[in-house]
MIMARRO-44915 format. One record per residue (C-alpha): residue number from 1; z, y, x. Coordinates in Angstrom, 2 decimals. Layout:
<atoms>
+-----+---------+---------+---------+
! num !      up !   north !    east !
+-----+---------+---------+---------+
! NUM !       Z !       Y !       X !
...
+-----+---------+---------+---------+
</atoms>
This chain:
<atoms>
+-----+---------+---------+---------+
! num !      up !   north !    east !
+-----+---------+---------+---------+
!   1 !  -11.28 !   -5.89 !   29.69 !
!   2 !  -14.74 !   -4.32 !   29.59 !
!   3 !  -17.02 !   -3.47 !   26.65 !
!   4 !  -19.50 !   -6.32 !   26.01 !
!   5 !  -23.12 !   -5.18 !   26.11 !
!   6 !  -26.19 !   -6.86 !   24.61 !
!   7 !  -29.93 !   -6.38 !   24.20 !
!   8 !  -31.42 !   -5.72 !   20.77 !
!   9 !  -32.49 !   -9.35 !   20.28 !
!  10 !  -28.95 !  -10.74 !   20.60 !
!  11 !  -28.14 !  -13.40 !   17.97 !
!  12 !  -25.59 !  -11.91 !   15.56 !
!  13 !  -23.29 !  -14.92 !   15.93 !
!  14 !  -23.04 !  -14.26 !   19.68 !
!  15 !  -22.55 !  -10.52 !   19.16 !
!  16 !  -19.87 !  -10.99 !   16.50 !
!  17 !  -17.98 !  -13.43 !   18.70 !
!  18 !  -17.85 !  -10.85 !   21.50 !
!  19 !  -16.89 !   -8.10 !   19.05 !
!  20 !  -14.09 !  -10.25 !   17.66 !
!  21 !  -12.73 !  -10.90 !   21.16 !
!  22 !  -12.92 !   -7.38 !   22.62 !
!  23 !  -12.79 !   -5.37 !   19.40 !
!  24 !  -15.85 !   -3.39 !   20.55 !
!  25 !  -19.39 !   -4.12 !   21.76 !
!  26 !  -22.70 !   -2.33 !   22.41 !
!  27 !  -26.30 !   -3.16 !   21.50 !
!  28 !  -29.01 !   -1.26 !   23.40 !
!  29 !  -32.53 !   -0.22 !   22.34 !
!  30 !  -32.02 !   -0.23 !   18.56 !
!  31 !  -33.31 !    3.34 !   17.91 !
!  32 !  -36.66 !    4.43 !   19.33 !
!  33 !  -37.34 !    8.06 !   20.35 !
!  34 !  -39.26 !    8.77 !   17.13 !
!  35 !  -36.29 !    7.78 !   14.97 !
!  36 !  -33.88 !    9.81 !   17.08 !
!  37 !  -36.17 !   12.82 !   16.79 !
!  38 !  -36.40 !   12.41 !   13.02 !
!  39 !  -32.61 !   12.34 !   12.71 !
!  40 !  -32.25 !   15.37 !   14.96 !
!  41 !  -34.87 !   17.33 !   12.99 !
!  42 !  -33.44 !   16.44 !    9.58 !
!  43 !  -29.95 !   17.53 !   10.60 !
!  44 !  -30.92 !   20.51 !   12.78 !
!  45 !  -30.22 !   23.25 !   10.22 !
!  46 !  -26.93 !   21.64 !    9.19 !
!  47 !  -25.77 !   21.24 !   12.79 !
!  48 !  -26.73 !   24.83 !   13.55 !
!  49 !  -24.62 !   26.01 !   10.60 !
!  50 !  -21.61 !   23.84 !   11.50 !
!  51 !  -18.50 !   25.76 !   12.53 !
!  52 !  -17.55 !   25.24 !   16.18 !
!  53 !  -13.91 !   26.02 !   16.98 !
!  54 !  -13.77 !   27.65 !   20.41 !
!  55 !  -10.00 !   28.20 !   20.66 !
!  56 !   -8.90 !   24.58 !   20.65 !
!  57 !   -5.41 !   23.52 !   19.54 !
!  58 !   -4.44 !   20.45 !   21.59 !
!  59 !   -2.15 !   19.31 !   18.76 !
!  60 !   -5.03 !   19.06 !   16.28 !
!  61 !   -6.59 !   15.67 !   15.59 !
!  62 !  -10.17 !   16.96 !   15.89 !
!  63 !  -10.96 !   18.63 !   19.24 !
!  64 !  -12.67 !   22.00 !   19.26 !
!  65 !  -16.07 !   22.78 !   20.81 !
!  66 !  -17.60 !   20.08 !   18.63 !
!  67 !  -20.10 !   20.21 !   15.75 !
!  68 !  -19.41 !   17.92 !   12.78 !
!  69 !  -21.65 !   17.35 !    9.77 !
!  70 !  -20.95 !   14.83 !    7.01 !
!  71 !  -22.74 !   13.83 !    3.76 !
!  72 !  -25.58 !   12.22 !    5.70 !
!  73 !  -27.01 !   10.36 !    2.68 !
!  74 !  -27.79 !   13.75 !    1.17 !
!  75 !  -29.00 !   15.26 !    4.45 !
!  76 !  -30.85 !   12.63 !    6.48 !
!  77 !  -33.34 !   10.17 !    4.96 !
!  78 !  -33.73 !    8.55 !    8.39 !
!  79 !  -30.01 !    7.78 !    8.66 !
!  80 !  -29.98 !    6.56 !    5.06 !
!  81 !  -33.04 !    4.34 !    5.24 !
!  82 !  -32.83 !    3.01 !    8.79 !
!  83 !  -29.26 !    3.12 !   10.07 !
!  84 !  -26.95 !    2.57 !    7.09 !
!  85 !  -28.66 !   -0.71 !    6.17 !
!  86 !  -29.66 !   -1.74 !    9.70 !
!  87 !  -29.59 !   -5.55 !   10.15 !
!  88 !  -27.01 !   -5.28 !   12.96 !
!  89 !  -24.67 !   -3.25 !   10.74 !
!  90 !  -25.17 !   -5.70 !    7.89 !
!  91 !  -24.50 !   -8.64 !   10.18 !
!  92 !  -21.25 !   -7.13 !   11.45 !
!  93 !  -20.07 !   -6.18 !    7.95 !
!  94 !  -20.85 !   -9.60 !    6.53 !
!  95 !  -18.87 !  -11.30 !    9.28 !
!  96 !  -15.82 !   -9.02 !    9.43 !
!  97 !  -15.55 !   -7.38 !    6.00 !
!  98 !  -16.83 !  -10.02 !    3.60 !
!  99 !  -13.71 !  -12.22 !    4.04 !
! 100 !  -11.44 !   -9.23 !    3.28 !
! 101 !  -13.62 !   -7.68 !    0.57 !
! 102 !  -14.81 !  -10.92 !   -0.98 !
! 103 !  -17.11 !   -9.15 !   -3.44 !
! 104 !  -18.65 !   -6.90 !   -0.82 !
! 105 !  -18.23 !   -3.89 !    1.44 !
! 106 !  -19.09 !   -0.21 !    1.26 !
! 107 !  -19.86 !    2.85 !    3.32 !
! 108 !  -16.65 !    4.54 !    4.44 !
! 109 !  -17.73 !    7.59 !    6.50 !
! 110 !  -21.03 !    9.19 !    7.53 !
! 111 !  -21.05 !   11.97 !   10.12 !
! 112 !  -23.13 !   13.51 !   12.88 !
! 113 !  -21.09 !   14.63 !   15.90 !
! 114 !  -22.08 !   16.80 !   18.84 !
! 115 !  -19.38 !   17.01 !   21.50 !
! 116 !  -19.88 !   20.23 !   23.45 !
! 117 !  -19.14 !   21.27 !   27.02 !
! 118 !  -15.42 !   21.80 !   27.53 !
! 119 !  -14.32 !   19.65 !   24.58 !
! 120 !  -11.03 !   17.92 !   25.28 !
! 121 !  -10.30 !   14.23 !   24.95 !
! 122 !   -9.38 !   13.14 !   21.44 !
! 123 !   -6.07 !   11.48 !   20.63 !
! 124 !   -6.43 !    7.71 !   20.56 !
! 125 !   -6.30 !    6.41 !   16.99 !
! 126 !   -7.39 !    3.58 !   14.71 !
! 127 !   -9.89 !    3.82 !   11.86 !
! 128 !   -7.51 !    1.93 !    9.58 !
! 129 !   -4.48 !    4.19 !   10.17 !
! 130 !   -4.72 !    5.35 !    6.53 !
! 131 !   -3.76 !    1.85 !    5.44 !
! 132 !   -0.26 !    1.73 !    6.92 !
! 133 !    0.91 !   -0.56 !    4.11 !
! 134 !   -0.50 !   -3.43 !    6.15 !
! 135 !    1.52 !   -4.33 !    9.28 !
! 136 !   -0.23 !   -4.39 !   12.65 !
! 137 !   -2.37 !   -6.17 !   13.55 !
! 138 !   -4.07 !   -5.48 !   10.21 !
! 139 !   -6.75 !   -7.53 !    8.47 !
! 140 !  -10.32 !   -6.34 !    8.93 !
! 141 !  -10.47 !   -3.41 !    6.51 !
! 142 !  -12.96 !   -1.24 !    8.41 !
! 143 !  -15.71 !   -1.63 !   10.98 !
! 144 !  -17.22 !    1.40 !   12.71 !
! 145 !  -20.45 !    2.19 !   14.49 !
! 146 !  -21.57 !    5.03 !   16.75 !
! 147 !  -25.33 !    5.46 !   17.17 !
! 148 !  -26.29 !    7.22 !   20.38 !
! 149 !  -28.84 !    9.95 !   19.67 !
! 150 !  -28.35 !   11.18 !   23.24 !
! 151 !  -27.05 !    9.41 !   26.34 !
! 152 !  -23.31 !    8.65 !   26.28 !
! 153 !  -21.87 !    9.17 !   29.77 !
! 154 !  -18.43 !    9.36 !   31.34 !
! 155 !  -18.83 !   13.11 !   31.92 !
! 156 !  -20.21 !   14.15 !   28.51 !
! 157 !  -17.58 !   12.68 !   26.21 !
! 158 !  -18.61 !    9.05 !   25.78 !
! 159 !  -16.27 !    7.27 !   23.36 !
! 160 !  -12.97 !    6.01 !   24.78 !
! 161 !  -11.88 !    2.55 !   23.69 !
! 162 !   -9.05 !    0.14 !   24.42 !
! 163 !  -10.58 !   -3.36 !   24.28 !
! 164 !   -8.20 !   -5.91 !   22.83 !
! 165 !   -5.96 !   -3.33 !   21.13 !
! 166 !   -7.05 !   -4.52 !   17.67 !
! 167 !   -4.63 !   -7.42 !   18.20 !
! 168 !   -1.67 !   -5.36 !   19.36 !
! 169 !    1.54 !   -4.63 !   17.45 !
! 170 !    1.80 !   -1.06 !   16.23 !
! 171 !    4.36 !    0.06 !   18.82 !
! 172 !    2.34 !   -0.88 !   21.90 !
! 173 !    0.78 !    2.10 !   23.70 !
! 174 !   -2.35 !    1.95 !   25.83 !
! 175 !   -1.90 !    2.33 !   29.57 !
! 176 !   -4.47 !    4.44 !   31.50 !
! 177 !   -5.99 !    1.38 !   33.16 !
! 178 !   -6.59 !   -0.23 !   29.73 !
! 179 !   -8.79 !    2.63 !   28.46 !
! 180 !  -12.52 !    2.27 !   29.09 !
! 181 !  -15.44 !    4.52 !   28.24 !
! 182 !  -18.60 !    3.62 !   26.34 !
! 183 !  -21.48 !    4.59 !   28.58 !
! 184 !  -24.76 !    3.74 !   26.88 !
! 185 !  -28.29 !    5.14 !   26.84 !
! 186 !  -29.76 !    7.00 !   23.89 !
! 187 !  -30.94 !    4.51 !   21.29 !
! 188 !  -27.87 !    2.26 !   21.61 !
! 189 !  -25.20 !    1.51 !   19.03 !
! 190 !  -21.51 !    0.87 !   19.64 !
! 191 !  -19.51 !   -1.15 !   17.10 !
! 192 !  -15.72 !   -1.38 !   16.99 !
! 193 !  -13.16 !   -2.89 !   14.63 !
! 194 !  -10.94 !   -0.68 !   12.49 !
! 195 !   -7.70 !   -1.60 !   14.28 !
! 196 !   -9.05 !   -0.78 !   17.76 !
! 197 !   -7.62 !    2.26 !   19.56 !
! 198 !  -10.40 !    4.74 !   20.36 !
! 199 !  -11.28 !    8.45 !   20.53 !
! 200 !  -13.92 !   10.85 !   21.76 !
! 201 !  -13.87 !   11.46 !   25.50 !
! 202 !  -13.61 !   14.83 !   27.21 !
! 203 !  -16.92 !   16.57 !   27.92 !
! 204 !  -16.84 !   17.97 !   31.44 !
! 205 !  -20.63 !   18.31 !   31.65 !
! 206 !  -23.02 !   21.06 !   30.55 !
! 207 !  -24.64 !   18.83 !   27.89 !
! 208 !  -23.95 !   18.30 !   24.19 !
! 209 !  -23.32 !   14.60 !   23.44 !
! 210 !  -24.90 !   13.65 !   20.08 !
! 211 !  -23.94 !   10.63 !   17.99 !
! 212 !  -24.05 !    9.38 !   14.41 !
! 213 !  -20.90 !    7.65 !   13.19 !
! 214 !  -21.14 !    5.26 !   10.26 !
! 215 !  -18.09 !    3.29 !    9.17 !
! 216 !  -17.79 !    0.62 !    6.49 !
! 217 !  -14.82 !   -0.71 !    4.56 !
! 218 !  -13.89 !   -3.59 !    2.27 !
! 219 !  -15.23 !   -2.82 !   -1.20 !
! 220 !  -11.83 !   -2.46 !   -2.88 !
! 221 !  -10.37 !    0.29 !   -0.66 !
! 222 !  -10.78 !    4.03 !   -1.31 !
! 223 !  -13.56 !    5.46 !    0.85 !
! 224 !  -12.57 !    8.10 !    3.40 !
! 225 !  -15.67 !   10.13 !    2.55 !
! 226 !  -16.11 !   10.77 !   -1.17 !
! 227 !  -19.73 !    9.72 !   -1.65 !
! 228 !  -19.56 !   10.47 !   -5.40 !
! 229 !  -19.23 !   14.16 !   -4.57 !
! 230 !  -21.34 !   14.20 !   -1.40 !
! 231 !  -24.44 !   12.62 !   -2.99 !
! 232 !  -25.96 !   14.90 !   -5.68 !
! 233 !  -27.45 !   13.22 !   -8.80 !
! 234 !  -31.03 !   14.01 !   -7.81 !
! 235 !  -30.56 !   12.36 !   -4.42 !
! 236 !  -28.75 !    9.40 !   -5.96 !
! 237 !  -31.77 !    8.78 !   -8.19 !
! 238 !  -33.95 !    8.41 !   -5.07 !
! 239 !  -31.80 !    5.80 !   -3.33 !
! 240 !  -32.76 !    2.15 !   -3.13 !
! 241 !  -30.51 !   -0.33 !   -4.96 !
! 242 !  -29.29 !   -1.58 !   -1.55 !
! 243 !  -28.21 !    1.89 !   -0.37 !
! 244 !  -26.60 !    2.64 !   -3.75 !
! 245 !  -24.61 !   -0.56 !   -3.49 !
! 246 !  -23.47 !    0.03 !    0.07 !
! 247 !  -22.61 !    3.67 !   -0.70 !
! 248 !  -20.22 !    2.39 !   -3.36 !
! 249 !  -22.04 !    3.31 !   -6.56 !
! 250 !  -21.92 !   -0.23 !   -7.96 !
! 251 !  -18.79 !   -1.72 !   -9.52 !
! 252 !  -16.52 !   -3.91 !   -7.43 !
! 253 !  -15.47 !   -6.57 !   -9.90 !
! 254 !  -13.65 !   -4.60 !  -12.61 !
! 255 !  -13.21 !   -1.54 !  -10.38 !
! 256 !  -15.34 !    1.58 !  -10.73 !
! 257 !  -16.59 !    1.34 !  -14.31 !
! 258 !  -18.32 !    4.42 !  -15.79 !
! 259 !  -20.17 !    5.55 !  -18.90 !
! 260 !  -23.90 !    5.79 !  -18.04 !
! 261 !  -24.54 !    8.06 !  -21.05 !
! 262 !  -22.75 !   10.89 !  -19.24 !
! 263 !  -25.27 !   11.01 !  -16.37 !
+-----+---------+---------+---------+
</atoms>
C-alpha cells in the first residue's frame, strides 16, 4: 500500500477517507516559502542551541545526530498562528478525534526536528503507545502531522510509515516490503493516525532534513507535552481564544478547573 497524495485544494471528505483507509496521507503546497522562512528564522537560535548527540546509542528511542526543539507556542508565532489551527489540521481532528473526544480535542505535542547526516533509522512505533490500556487496534486517540520545512527524500530521513498498520493487532510486526517512505517537497504536510507504525528514516545524505511535528489528542487524555509549563503567562495572554482552546487551556467538561484569581 502506498501513501495517498493530494493537492492543497483537496476536499477534506476525500482526504479523510484516504487517511482512514491507509492511516497516512500527504497534502502538497500548504506552506509557501515565506512561511517556511519565518518558521526557520523564529526557531534559528533555539535550533542552534539544541544538543546534538554525536555518539548514538542504537538502543535509545531517539536517534542521535538530530536537533529537537519543543515548546513551539512559546517560540514560533508562525507555527502557532498558521500551522496549529490550519484548516487541514482542523478538518482531520474534527473527523477523527471529535467522535472519541466528544467535547473537543487538544494539542498533544509540538516540536521542530532536524535530522542530520548520519542519523540512524528510528524504531517503528505508534503515537498512542502511551495508552496501552486500550487493546489494539485502538480508537482514534491521536492524529499526527509533519510539516515539511525542507524536502523529505528517501536519502535524507523522510518519515517511514506502514500504511494499514493502524488496523493491525498489537503482535503483528511490519515486514520490510510493508514499510514505505514519505517523500514530499518542502511546503507539504503528512498526516497519520495515532495507531500507525512510523519512525524517522535514516539520513544517508549530506543535508539536514527539517520538519515541524504537531500532534493532537482527544480532549480528555493527558497531553504528552505539558503546555501549562511550556507556555509562559505572558505568552498565554497573547494567544487567540482558538489557540488557547486547542492548546488545552479551556476546561473539558468538568476536567481542568482552576481558580482565575491565582493568575
